[in-house]
C-alpha positions in Angstrom: 98.5 111.6 97.9 99.7 108.1 97.4 98.2 105.9 100.0 98.4 106.3 103.7 96.3 108.3 106.1 96.3 112.1 105.8 97.7 113.6 108.9 98.2 117.2 107.9 97.9 119.7 105.0 100.1 122.6 104.2 99.3 125.4 101.7 102.2 126.5 99.5 102.8 128.7 96.5 102.3 126.8 93.2 105.9 127.2 92.2 107.3 125.8 95.5 109.2 122.5 95.0 107.9 122.0 91.4 104.7 121.9 89.5 101.5 120.4 90.7 98.6 118.7 88.8 94.8 119.0 89.1 91.6 118.4 87.1 90.0 121.6 86.0 86.3 122.4 85.7 86.2 120.9 82.2 87.9 117.7 83.4 91.3 118.5 81.8 94.5 117.3 83.5 96.4 120.5 84.2 100.0 120.8 85.3 101.0 124.2 86.7 103.2 126.3 88.9 100.7 129.2 89.2 98.5 130.0 92.2 98.5 127.9 95.3 98.7 124.2 96.0 98.3 122.0 99.1 100.8 119.4 100.2 99.0 116.5 102.0 101.2 114.7 104.4 100.3 111.1 105.0 101.5 108.2 107.2 101.3 104.7 105.8 101.3 101.5 107.9 105.1 101.1 107.6 105.7 104.7 108.8 103.1 104.3 111.6 104.9 101.1 112.9 108.3 102.6 112.4 107.4 105.7 114.4 106.1 103.6 117.2 108.9 101.0 117.4 112.5 100.7 118.5 114.6 97.5 119.0 113.0 96.9 122.4 109.4 97.4 121.4 107.3 94.2 121.7 104.8 93.3 119.0 102.0 93.3 121.6 102.8 97.0 122.3 102.4 97.8 118.6 99.4 95.6 118.1 97.6 97.5 120.8 97.9 100.7 118.7 95.6 99.1 116.0 91.8 99.6 116.5 89.1 98.2 114.2 85.6 99.4 113.4 84.9 97.1 110.4 81.2 96.1 110.7 80.3 92.6 109.7 83.0 89.9 110.0 85.4 92.3 111.7 87.7 89.4 113.0 88.8 88.3 109.6 89.4 91.8 108.3 91.2 92.8 111.4 93.4 89.7 111.3 94.4 90.6 107.7 95.5 94.1 108.7 97.4 92.7 111.7 99.1 90.1 109.6 100.4 92.8 107.3 101.4 95.0 110.2 103.3 92.1 111.9 105.3 91.5 108.7 106.3 95.2 108.6 107.1 95.1 112.4 109.3 92.1 111.9 111.2 93.8 109.1 111.6 97.0 111.1 112.9 95.2 114.2 115.3 93.2 112.0 116.6 96.4 110.5 116.9 98.1 113.9 118.9 95.2 115.3 121.1 95.1 112.2 121.9 98.8 112.5 122.6 98.5 116.2 124.9 95.5 115.7 126.7 97.2 112.9 127.3 100.2 115.1 128.7 98.0 117.9 131.1 96.3 115.5 132.4 99.7 114.3 132.9 100.9 117.9 134.7 97.7 118.9 
């Protein structure tokens, strides 16, 4: 798993789509295709925003999807997360509009 929030797991044969790695009981780094492995599917902030956004989605609608339970000084920490999310949102909307405009140009 490389970052993101785990959303599902899927057991697979060890040989499926290539080798996998793990630490064994003696703390050795082992790469294998034997036995079973588990694929962990994650969603990062970019994917979350992209999955909840189209070119008509307002930032306030996306912002409402973020909830915080941060303990002491939650405002500052929440604002940092929302600042990162807003930048991703702006990039996604820009890309969505660009794709839409390019499609219109091709049609006309």
